[in-house]
C-alpha positions in Angstrom: -30.9 -7.7 11.5 -27.3 -9.1 11.5 -25.9 -11.7 9.2 -25.5 -15.3 10.7 -21.8 -15.5 11.9 -21.4 -11.7 12.2 -20.5 -12.0 16.0 -17.5 -14.2 15.5 -16.1 -11.8 12.9 -17.8 -8.5 12.5 -17.3 -5.7 10.1 -15.3 -3.0 12.4 -17.5 -0.2 10.4 -20.9 -1.2 10.3 -21.0 -4.2 13.0 -23.9 -5.5 11.0 -22.4 -7.8 8.6 -19.6 -10.4 8.6 -16.0 -9.1 7.7 -14.7 -10.7 4.6 -11.9 -8.4 3.6 -9.0 -6.5 5.7 -7.9 -3.0 4.7 -4.8 -3.3 2.3 -3.4 0.2 2.9 0.3 0.1 3.9 0.7 1.9 7.1 4.4 1.2 7.7 7.5 0.2 5.7 10.3 -1.4 7.5 13.6 -0.6 5.9 15.8 -1.7 8.7 19.1 -3.7 7.6 19.3 -7.2 9.1 22.8 -8.8 8.9 22.5 -12.5 8.4 25.3 -15.3 7.8 23.5 -16.4 4.7 24.0 -13.9 1.7 20.8 -15.2 -0.1 18.7 -14.7 3.1 20.1 -11.3 3.5 19.2 -10.1 -0.1 15.6 -11.4 0.7 15.2 -9.8 4.0 16.8 -6.5 2.9 15.1 -6.3 -0.5 13.0 -3.3 -1.3 9.3 -3.7 -0.3 9.8 -7.0 1.4 8.5 -5.8 4.9 5.5 -3.7 5.1 2.7 -3.5 7.6 -0.8 -3.0 6.4 -4.0 -1.6 8.3 -5.7 -4.9 8.4 -9.2 -3.5 9.6 -11.8 -6.1 9.1 -14.6 -4.8 6.9 -17.6 -6.3 4.9 -17.8 -6.1 1.2 -20.2 -3.1 1.4 -17.9 -1.1 3.8 -14.8 -1.8 1.9 -13.7 0.7 -0.8 -12.3 -1.3 -3.8 -9.3 0.7 -5.5 -8.1 -2.1 -7.9 -8.2 -5.9 -8.3 -7.9 -7.5 -4.9 -6.8 -4.2 -3.2 -9.5 -2.7 -0.5 -9.1 0.2 1.7 -11.2 1.1 4.7 -12.9 4.6 4.3 -10.4 6.3 6.4 -7.6 5.1 4.1 -9.3 5.5 0.9 -9.7 9.4 1.8 -6.0 9.3 2.1 -5.5 7.5 -1.1 -7.6 10.0 -2.9 -5.4 12.7 -1.5 -2.1 11.1 -2.4 -1.9 12.6 -5.8 0.3 15.9 -6.1 -1.5 19.2 -7.3 -1.0 20.0 -10.9 1.8 22.4 -10.4 4.0 19.9 -8.7 3.1 17.0 -11.0 5.1 18.5 -13.9 8.3 18.6 -11.9 7.4 14.9 -10.9 6.9 13.8 -14.7 10.1 15.9 -15.5 12.3 13.7 -13.3 10.5 10.4 -14.1 11.4 11.2 -17.9 15.0 11.8 -17.0 15.2 8.6 -14.6 13.5 6.5 -17.6 15.8 8.1 -20.3 19.0 7.4 -18.1 18.0 4.0 -17.3 17.5 3.2 -21.1 21.2 4.8 -21.6 22.6 2.9 -18.7 23.4 6.0 -16.6 22.3 6.8 -13.0 19.9 9.7 -12.2 20.9 12.4 -10.0 17.5 14.1 -9.5 18.9 17.6 -10.5 
C-alpha cells in the first residue's frame, strides 16, 4: 500500500513512498567565465565551485543511499561514487602529487605537477 501523499510527490525509484530527498550527485560543473561590470559579482560568479548541477532525482529515505551527513545519492550515482577511487597502483602517484602540492603551499611556492 502506498503512503498518504505519495501521488503528489512519489519516489522515482520505488513509487510506493513519498520522496523526501533529492540525489546530490553533481552531474555538471559550469566553469564558464561571465564578465560583469561589478568586480565583486564577477568574483562570486566565477569562483570555483560556485555553479554546479545536481541529479535531483526524487527519492524516499529507504531508496536513498546516504554517503555522508546530508549527502544522499540515488542507487545509480551511488555505484559511480563507489567506483570513483583510483586503483592502488595509481593512488601512489596521486598521493605523491598531493604531498608535493601541500609542501609547496607550506613553503609558499607553486606546484608544477612534475
